N, C-alpha and C positions, 0 to 999 in steps of 0.2 A: 741772580747768581746761582750757579750750580755747585754742588758739593760732591766730594767723592772720598773714598777711603785712601789714606796714605799707605800705599803698598798693601801688604797683607794685614795691616793693623786695623783696629776698629776706630781709629782716629779720623774724624771727618774734617776735611779741609776744603776751602773754596778752590775752584779751578784756576783762580789767579792768586798768586802770592805777591804781596807788595814788598819789594826789596828796599832796604833802608840804607844802602851805601850812599845814596844821594842826600841823606839827611845827616847833619852833624856840624862840621866846621869848614868854611871855605879856606881856612888856613891849611887844611890837609890836601884838598884839591880845589881848584878855582871854580869847578862846576857844582860843588856841594852846597846845598841850601842850609842856612842857619835854622835855629829852632823856630823862630817866628814864621819863616817862609815854609817850613816843613809841615807845620800843623794843619793847614787847610787841606793838604794832599792826604794826610793820614785820616782826617775827618771824612773826606770824600770817599776814601776806600771803605771805611766803616759803613757809611751811608749806603754804599752800593752792595753791601753784604759780604765784603772780603773779610775773612776771619783769620787769615794766615799771613804772618809778618816775619820776614827774615832779616837778620842783621849779622854782625860779627864784631868781636872785640877790637879787631884791628882797624875797622872803619872809623876814620877820624880819631883814631887812638882812644876809643871808648866813648867818644861823644855821641856817636850814632846810637849806641845802646841807651845812653842817658836820654837823648831827645825822644827816641821811640817809646821808652818806658814811661816817661812823664806824660807824653801825649795819649798813650793808651789808657793810662790811669785816669786822666782828666776827661777824655773825650769818649772813651770806649765803653762797651758793656762790661758786665762782671767778668772776672778772670776766667771763670769756667767756660765762657763763650769765645775766648781768644786762643789762638794757636801761635805761640811765640817761639821762634827758632833763632839760635845764634851759633857762632863757630869759634873754634880754638885752633891755634897753631902759629899764626903770624906774630912777628916781633912786637912786643909791647914795651920794650925798653932796651937799653944798651947791654944789659947783663946777659950772658949766654944762657941762663936758665929762664929768661923771660920770653921764651919762644919754643916752638916744637911741641912734641906730644909725649914728653916725659911725664911720669907720675907726678913729679913736683909741679911742673908748669900747669898741668890739668887741674891739680888740687887748688892752686891759687886762682887760676883763670875762671873756673866756674863760680867761685865765691865773688870775684870781682864783677863778673858779668851779671850775676843776680843782684848785686848791690846797685849797679848802674841801671839795670832794667826795673828795679823797684818791685821785684817779685821773689817769691820763695822757691820757684821752680821754673824751668823752661820746658816746653813741650818737646822740643827737638834740639838736641845738642850734637853738633856736627864737627868732625875734624876737617879743617879748611883745605888741607892737602895731605898727601901721604908723607910721613916723616921717615926717610931712609936711615936716620941716625938713631932711631929708638926702636928696640924690638917691638914688633906688633903686639906680642903677648903682654908686654908692660902697658902699652897704650890701652888695650882692650880691658885689662884688669882694672886700670885706673878709671876708665869710663864706666865699667860695671859698678864700681863703688859709688860713682856719681848717681847712678840710677838707684842703687840700693839705699842711698841716703835721702832719696826723694827730691834731689835737686834737678833731675831731668826725668822725663817720662820715656822718651825714645831717643835712639842714637842714629846719627846719619853720617855720611861721608861726602866728600866733594872731589871732583876731577882727579882721576888717577888711571893708570893702565888697568885693563881687565884682569891681568894676572895678579896685580897687587890687591884689587878688590876681592878676587876669588880667594886669595891667601888670607885676607882678614876674615872673610865669612867662614872659611874652613877652620881657622884658629878659634874663633868664638864658639863654633859648634863642638870642636874637639875639647875645649876647656869648659864647656857648659856656661858660657858667659852671654850676656845680652848682645845680640848681633845688630848690625846696622839695618835699618828699615827703609832708608831713603838714600838716593844718590843725587847730589846736586852737581850736574855736569854741564859742560859747554856744548850747547846744541841749538842750532837755528838753521834757517834756510841756506845760509852760505857757509855753515860749518856742520857737516853731517857725518864726520868720521866716527862718532859714537854709535852709529847704526851698525858698525861692523861687529863689535864684540861687547862693548859695555852695556848697551841697551838690551841685547838678547840675554845677557847674563842677568840683568836686573829683572827682566820679565820671567825668566826661568826660576829665579829665587824669590819672587814676590816682593821685589824692592821697588818702592815708589820713585819715579823719575821727576825731579823738579829742576828743570834746566835754568842755568844762569845765562845772561846775555841773550835772551830770546829774540831781541831785535838787533843783535850784532852791534851793541853799543851805539844804536841809532843809525847804523849803516843801512838797514832795510827800510828805514823811513824815507830814504832817497835824498838825504841831506849831505851826502859826501860826494866830492868830485874826484876824478882820477888824479888830480894834482895833490890829493890828500887834504885839501881845504874843505871846510864845511860852514854851515850857517850858524850853528849853535856854539856856545862857549866851550862845551865839551869837544865838539868836532874840531875846533881850532887848536885845542891843546892836548888832545888824546893821542899821543904817539903810540900807545899800546895797541890801539885799534888798527893803526896802519901796519903793525906787524902781524895782525891776525887776518885781515881781509885785504881787499884791493886787487885781487886777481881779476883778469878780464872777465872770467866766467861769473865772478861775484856781481859785477855790474850788470851782466845779462840777467841774472836772477832778479836783481832789483827792478830791471825793466819789466819783467813778467809780473812782479808784484804790483808795480805801478799801473800796468795795463789792466789787470783784474780789479784793482782798487777803483780805477776810474770807471770801469764798467759797472761795478757794484755801487758806486757813489759813496765810498767810504775811504778813510785815510789808509795809507800803506800799512801802518802798524796793525790795524785790525786784520788785514789779510794775512800778514806774516804770523801773527799770534794764532789766528784761526787754523792755519796750516799746522802749527806745532801742536795745538790742542787736539787735532785729529790724528796725530801719530800714535801708533800702538805703544802702550806702556807709559805715556806721559801723564803725570798726575796734575801738575800745576806749574806753569812757567813762572819764574821770579822776575817781575817787571819793576824796573827802576823808573822813577818819575821826578821831573822837575817842574811840571806844569799840570794843572787840573785836567787838561785835555788828555794827557798821557794816561791818567787813571781811568778816565771815561772810556777811552779807546780800548784799554785792556779789558774792562768789564763787558763792553759791547762785543768784543771778539768771541766771547763765550757763546753768544747767540748766533754768530755768523757761521753757517755751515757751508763749506765749499763742496762743490760737486766733484765727481771723479775726474772730469776733464780739467777742471781748474787745478786740482791736486797734481795731476800729471804734468800740466804746463809749468807749474812752479818747481817741480822736482827735476824736470828734464835737463835744464842747463847746468846743473851742478857738476863740478869737476873736483877730484880729490885734492885734499890739502895735507900738508904735514900735520902731525899731531900738535895741537895748540892749546894752551891753557892749563897744562898739568903742573906748571910751576909758577 
C-alpha cells in the first residue's frame, strides 16, 4: 500500500479509503451488509495496509458508524495508526433540528458519532453537503469548536459547487477559523464534471480530493445493461445510479475499460481505479465493498500504472453530464 498526505496537512492516509456505506443494516438498503458480513472486509482492508476509513452518521442511521467502530477496535491496530472519517448533515430523525449544519445539530451529531464509533475523536469530520439554510459562518464556527474541543483533528467537505466551496474557504480565512482540508466529491471515469472548477480549486488551495463513487456505483465494473438491469443486488435496486449514468457515451467508456482490463488481465475495477489514482490532485478514492474481491482489487489498483495511451483511450469517449450528486 502507498501512503500520501491528505492535502496540505501532515496526515498520512492510504491511497485507498474504505467506505463504510455498505456496512450497517440491510433494513436501510437491501445491498448493505450486516455486522457479521462486514467484518471480514474491514479485516482484509487492514491486512492490506489500508488505514483510512470513511463513514457517515446517516448511513444505516448510525449503524454503519457502530459496525465500523466495533470492528476497528476489535480487529485493528492502535488508534494512533487509524484514520477515521465521518460526516454530518443528513436527517437523523423526524425533528427539524435533527439535520443540517446548524450549531445545534453539529453539537449533538459529533457526540453521537463519537459514541457510536467508540472513539474520543475522529481524524476527519466532514459536512456531507452544503446547507443553504444555515449561514456558513455559523457552520464554520461550530466546526471550529469541534476541533478546539479535540473531537476532530481536521475538517472536510463533500459535493458542492465551486463557488460554494470557495465561499466557505474565504469565510474561514476571514474569520480565522479552521478551514476544510479535504473535498469528498463525485468523480469517476463516467462523471468528470469536477475537472472543470472544483478540482482546480482544490489543487490551488492545497485541498485533498477523496472521490466518492469511484466505480460509478459498480457501473464501471461492467455489470449494468442499457435496460438498467444488472447482476448484483445493488444493480437491481439502485435507481439512483440510473439517474446518474446510462448515457450512450458512458457505455462506450465502460467498453474501453473492459478492453484495457482484458489486455492487462485484471478486472475492470482495477483499471477504473488506477485511472482515478493517476489524476492530478486525487488523494484517495473512497471504495465501497460487499465482497473480499472488491477490497483486493482496490488495493491492487494502487500498483497498476496505466501508460499515456491507455489514459488517453479511457478519457476520450467522455461526454459532458449535467451536474450530479450535489444533493
